[in-house]
C-alpha positions, 0 to 999 in steps of 0.5 A, spaced: 497 158 283 490 160 285 488 167 284 484 170 290 479 174 288 479 180 293 486 180 296 484 184 302 481 179 305 489 176 308 491 183 309 486 184 314 486 177 317 494 179 318 493 186 321 488 183 326 493 178 327 498 183 329 494 188 333 491 181 338 499 180 338 501 187 339 495 186 345 499 180 348 505 184 349 501 189 352 498 184 357 504 180 358 508 188 361 502 188 365 502 181 368 510 182 368 508 188 373 503 186 377 507 181 379 513 185 380 508 189 385 509 183 390 510 183 397 510 191 395 506 196 400 501 198 394 497 204 398 505 207 399 507 206 392 500 209 390 500 214 394 507 217 392 504 217 385 498 221 387 502 226 390 507 226 384 501 226 379 499 233 383 492 229 385 488 232 391 490 226 396 484 229 400 480 227 394 473 223 395 476 218 389 482 219 391 481 215 398 476 211 394 481 208 390 487 207 395 481 204 400 481 199 394 488 197 393 489 196 400 484 190 399 489 187 394 493 182 397 499 178 394 494 172 393 489 177 389 495 179 385 498 173 383 491 171 381 491 178 377 497 176 374 495 169 372 489 171 369 492 177 365 498 172 362 492 167 360 489 173 356 495 174 353 496 167 351 490 167 347 492 173 344 498 170 342 495 164 339 489 168 336 494 173 333 499 167 330 494 163 327 491 169 323 497 172 322 499 165 319 491 165 316 489 159 318 482 157 318 482 155 326 484 162 327 478 166 324 473 161 327 477 162 334 477 170 334 470 170 331 468 166 338 472 169 343 471 176 340 464 176 340 463 172 347 466 179 350 461 184 346 456 183 352 461 185 357 464 190 353 457 193 353 455 191 360 462 196 362 460 202 357 452 202 361 455 201 367 460 207 365 462 210 360 469 212 356 471 213 350 476 208 350 471 203 352 466 205 347 473 205 341 474 198 344 467 196 343 467 198 336 473 196 333 471 189 336 464 189 333 468 191 327 473 185 327 467 180 329 462 183 323 468 182 318 470 175 321 463 173 320 463 175 312 470 172 311 468 165 314 461 166 311 464 167 304 470 162 305 464 157 306 460 159 300 466 158 296 468 152 299 460 149 297 461 152 290 467 148 289 464 142 291 458 143 287 462 144 281 463 137 276 469 134 277 474 136 272 471 143 271 475 149 275 
């Protein structure tokens, strides 16, 4: 039986995997919601929501949002839902692999998460919100953790390979 010198490694990987799976569930629900809105009057639905939330319908921002929503065609809504489902699929693959502690999932998650960091930073520079800052911090922590974890695994493998045969 092998003894892991730091059992927290696998717990953190499993936790990241579970969070990825929860995020996938959220995106699946968003994708289904987007499909549910197909062939509906989005502007009318949003206008009712604006009134229900007691926003000022004459507000410049409200009118800007209504104008943008009016430009969303059923075709565009389908494209948005496909992109959402693809992103959910990636999260399912990453989350399942990490929860099962698969090495390939560590590399995949590291590459994908790191590749989104510049975009997340750009979004913060464009318009800063607490949610964007928190997501950037969380994803940066995941990337840093995975870099150290993968490097540790590579070092352990190199040490194991450099030992003479028969020595544990």
